[in-house]
N, C-alpha and C positions, 0 to 999 in steps of 0.2 A: 504493500500500500504506500502511495506517495505521501511524504510528509510536507505539508505546505509551510513555506517560510514566513517569518513574521515581518520581514522587511518588504519594500516595494518592488524588489527586483525578483521576477519569477525565475525558478530553476528551469533548466531545459525541459525536464519532464512536465512541469507545470505548463510551460508555454505550449508544448505539443498537445497537451490535453485541452488547453483553451482553444487551440486551432481546430482540433477535432470537434469541439462544440460550436464552432463558427465565430470565434472571436477574431475580428478583423485587425484589431490593434496587435494581437499576438502574431498574426500573420504578417503584419507590417514589420515587426521586429525580426521575424524569421526571414523575410525577404531581404532586409538590409544585411543580414549576416551571410546569406548563401548566394544571393544573386551575382555578386562579383566573381565568385568561384565558377558558377555555372556559365556565366557569360564568357569567361576565358576558355572554359572547356569546349563550349559550342563553337567559339570563333576559330579554334584550331582546326575544326572540321569544315567550316564554311568559308573562312577567309573573306567574309562579307559582313559588313556592319548591318545592312538591311536584313539579310537572312538570319543573322544571329539574334537580332531583336525580335524577329517574327517567331523564331523557335523558342526563345526565352519566354515570350509572352504566352505561347501555347503551353509550355512546360509548367509555368506557375498557375495557369488556369487549370491544368489537369491535377496539379497538386491540391489546389483548393477544392476541386470537384471530388477528389478522392480522400478528403480529409477524414472521413469516417473510418478509414482503414488504419489511421495513424496509431491508435492505441495498441494494435496487434503487431506493429512493426518493431523488430529488434534493432535494426541498423538503419536509422533514418537517412544517413548520408548515402548509403548504398542504394536505398529505395529511390532517392531523388535522382541520383545519377542514372539509374535504370530508366526512370521516366524520361529523363533528358535524352538518353541514347535512343530510346524508342521514338521520341518526338523528332529527333534528327532523321531517323530512318524514314518515318512517314513523310517528312518534308522532302527528302531527296527522292522518294518514290513518286511523290506528286509532281514535283518539278521535272524530274528525269533529265536534269542538266549535267549531272556528273556521275556516271555509272561507277567510276573507280572509287569515289568517295562512298557510295552506297555499299559497295562490296567490302570496303574496309570497316564500315560501321556494322555491317551484318556479321562480320567475323568476331567483333568484340562485343556486340550488343547481346543482351540476354532476352530474347524474344519471349521465352516462356514466363518471364516476370512482367510482361507488359500489363500495366495497371489500367489501361484504357478499356472502358467497357462500352457497349452500345449506347448506354444512357449518356456517358461522358461525351461521346462523339456527337450524339444528337444535340446536346446542349451547345457544344462548340459550333456546330453547323447553324443552330438557331441564332447564335450571337453574330456569326458571319453574315447571315441573311439580314439581321437587324441593321448592321453597319451598311450593308449593300442598299437597304431601303433608304437609309439616311443619305447616302451618296446620290441616289437617283433624284432626290428632292433638291439637290444643290444646282446652282447655275453651271453651265458647261465650263466656264473659266475656273470657278472654285473647285469643281470636281477634278479638272486637269491638274491644278496646282497641288491638290491633296494627293492624287495618285503619283505625281512626280516625286513628292516628298516621301510618302510612306512606302510606295511599291518600288520605286526606282532608287530610293535612298539619297536623292539630291537635296543639298542644303538650300536654304532660301536664296542665298546669293547666286547659286548656280541656276536656280529656276528663273530668277530675275533676269539673268543674262540671256538665257534661252528664249524667254518670252518678251524680252526688251521692255520690261516694266520695272518700276522702283522696288527695291528690296522691302520697303515698308508696306507696299501693296501686297506682296507675297505673304508677309507675316500676318497682315490683317486677314487675308483670306484663310490662312491656316488656322488662326485663332477662332474665326467664325465657324469654320467647318468642324473643328474639334468640339466647339460648344454645342453645335447641332447634334453631333453624334452622342456626346455625353447625355444630353437631355433626352434623346430618344431611348438610349439604353437604360437610363434611370427610370424612365416611364415604363419600360418593359420589365423592370424588376432586376436588372443586372447591376446592382450597386457594388457587389464584391468585384465584379469584372472591372468596373470603373476604377476601383482602388488599385488593382493590378496594373491597369493601363497607365495610371498616373505614376506609379512606382517605376515602371519601365520607360517612362518618358515617351509613351506611345502617343499621348495627346499634347 
């Protein structure tokens, strides 16, 4: 049985139990500790900032969706890296841009420990559809700027140069588009997803 501490700093076991119960603050603390390690781990496979952030976002979303499994896990770090490895595998399968990387990950990944369930995947697809719905409501220019930034990994200055518009205009469009997506996701009940996106600088 876990002994609760009397100070304000939760033990690792306490924090994991809180996450399992849906505590977003505990999850925020968990993210701050482990995201840098997972980002470095993923980047070694992708060598792409855009792909790394996409995989990291999906990884932490899956961790959150699988939080009910946490109390039964003996090695939380191994569990997280397994989720990350499988998320990488799924990403490369979907993109099919680099078969060599896929083969390398397949050799080291532990597919039999994949924690993704049909329910997890359905929820992720629902979130993607919700974001797609928000994008469809944007003006063509705003949608273009958003996709150039999020999907192509271009910085505001690069977008401004390509489109021959001020950097400030690009930043304003990105800020507005991010606000629209946040509001739609919050209205759809994805508050925890918003937290993850903010932590990952997705918005």
